[in-house]
C-alpha positions as CSV (number, residue, x, y, z in Angstrom):
1,M,-0.6,15.0,-13.0
2,D,0.9,18.4,-12.2
3,V,3.6,19.5,-14.7
4,K,5.5,22.8,-14.2
5,I,5.9,24.7,-17.5
6,D,9.7,24.5,-17.5
7,S,9.3,20.7,-17.3
8,L,8.1,20.7,-21.0
9,I,11.0,20.1,-23.1
10,P,11.4,19.4,-26.8
11,F,12.6,15.8,-27.6
12,D,15.3,17.0,-29.8
13,L,16.9,18.5,-26.7
14,L,17.8,15.0,-25.5
15,R,20.4,15.0,-28.6
16,T,21.7,18.5,-28.1
17,D,21.7,19.1,-24.3
18,L,21.1,16.1,-22.2
19,E,22.7,17.7,-19.3
20,H,20.1,20.3,-19.1
21,V,17.3,17.7,-19.5
22,F,18.4,15.9,-16.3
23,S,19.1,19.0,-14.4
24,V,15.2,19.8,-15.0
25,V,14.4,16.4,-13.8
26,E,16.5,16.9,-10.8
27,K,14.9,20.1,-10.1
28,N,11.1,19.3,-10.7
29,G,11.2,15.5,-10.4
30,K,9.9,15.0,-13.9
31,V,10.2,16.1,-17.5
32,V,7.7,15.7,-20.3
33,L,9.3,15.4,-23.7
34,L,7.3,16.9,-26.4
35,K,7.0,15.6,-30.1
36,D,5.5,17.9,-32.5
37,N,4.4,20.0,-29.4
38,K,2.6,17.1,-27.9
39,P,3.4,15.1,-24.8
40,A,5.3,11.9,-26.0
41,Y,7.3,10.8,-23.0
42,I,7.8,11.4,-19.3
43,V,11.1,11.0,-17.6
44,L,10.8,10.6,-13.8
45,K,13.4,11.0,-11.1
46,Y,13.8,7.8,-9.3
47,D,12.2,7.8,-5.9
48,E,12.8,4.6,-3.8
49,K,9.9,5.4,-1.4
50,D,7.5,5.5,-4.2
51,I,8.8,2.2,-5.7
52,I,8.6,0.5,-2.4
53,A,5.0,1.6,-1.7
54,D,4.0,0.4,-5.1
55,N,5.7,-3.1,-4.6
56,V,4.1,-3.5,-1.3
57,A,0.7,-2.6,-2.6
58,D,1.2,-5.0,-5.6
59,K,2.3,-8.0,-3.4
60,H,-0.4,-8.3,-0.8
61,A,-3.6,-9.9,-1.4
62,N,-6.8,-7.6,-1.5
63,Y,-8.6,-9.1,1.6
64,T,-10.7,-6.9,3.8
65,L,-9.5,-6.8,7.3
66,Q,-12.3,-9.1,8.6
67,E,-11.4,-11.6,5.8
68,A,-7.8,-11.5,6.7
69,M,-8.8,-12.0,10.5
70,K,-10.8,-15.0,9.5
71,I,-7.9,-16.6,7.5
72,V,-5.4,-16.2,10.3
73,L,-7.8,-17.1,13.1
74,S,-8.9,-20.3,11.5
75,E,-5.4,-21.6,11.3
76,V,-4.5,-21.2,15.1
77,E,-5.1,-23.3,18.0
78,N,-8.5,-22.5,19.6
79,K,-9.2,-20.0,16.8
80,T,-8.0,-17.3,19.4
81,M,-5.2,-14.8,19.3
82,H,-4.3,-11.6,21.1
83,A,-5.4,-8.4,18.9
84,S,-1.8,-7.1,18.6
85,E,-0.4,-10.6,17.7
86,L,-3.3,-10.9,15.1
87,A,-2.4,-7.6,13.7
88,D,1.3,-8.5,13.3
89,E,0.5,-11.8,11.7
90,I,-1.8,-10.2,9.2
91,Y,0.9,-7.7,8.3
92,K,3.5,-10.3,8.2
93,R,1.6,-12.3,5.6
94,R,0.6,-9.1,3.7
95,L,-3.2,-10.2,3.8
96,Y,-4.3,-6.6,4.6
97,L,-2.6,-3.3,4.4
98,Q,-4.1,0.1,5.1
99,K,-4.0,2.5,2.2
100,N,-0.9,4.0,3.3
101,G,0.9,0.5,3.3
102,K,1.1,0.3,7.1
103,K,-0.3,-2.4,9.2
104,A,-3.8,-2.5,10.8
105,Q,-3.5,-1.4,14.5
106,Y,-4.8,-3.8,17.1
107,T,-7.4,-1.1,17.9
108,Q,-8.7,-1.4,14.5
109,I,-8.9,-5.1,14.8
110,R,-10.7,-4.9,18.0
111,A,-13.1,-2.5,16.6
112,R,-13.8,-4.9,13.6
113,C,-14.9,-7.4,16.0
114,G,-17.8,-5.1,17.1
115,H,-18.7,-4.6,13.5
116,Y,-18.9,-8.3,12.9
117,P,-20.3,-10.1,16.0
118,E,-21.5,-13.0,13.9
119,L,-17.8,-13.7,13.1
120,F,-15.7,-12.8,16.0
121,E,-16.0,-12.7,19.8
122,A,-13.9,-10.3,21.8
123,L,-12.6,-12.0,24.8
124,P,-11.2,-10.4,28.1
125,G,-7.6,-9.4,27.7
126,N,-7.9,-8.2,24.2
127,Y,-8.1,-11.5,22.8
128,I,-10.1,-12.2,19.5
129,K,-11.7,-15.4,18.8
130,L,-13.3,-16.7,15.5
131,K,-16.8,-18.0,16.4
132,D,-17.5,-21.7,16.1
133,G,-19.0,-22.8,12.8
134,V,-17.3,-19.8,10.9
135,E,-14.7,-20.9,8.1
């Protein structure tokens, strides 16, 4: 964690100059409160984007993309879906998310078929089929 030197503030300053403490938080995004010249607390500026990204990551199962593809395809008629619909369904159910929290693109799903030919069959028209006998 990078901390600017002016973000190191004695804990006692909370009692005497709270406004200054929060002005430093506003400026630098965080403050490290020191007790006996050692870091004791961190005060962070609220950032909704960080909170949302953390919550999204916490709420989805840790499936690989091919596992998520198997789950969804095993539940649909003919075990076949268009790659873009499959990507949408995987994202909607939060079975797999990229590290940045975004959904897998249909091109990524299509490519995964080539890496796992024992599981999936790529059909004309960008349809993906779970092979028979795979569950």
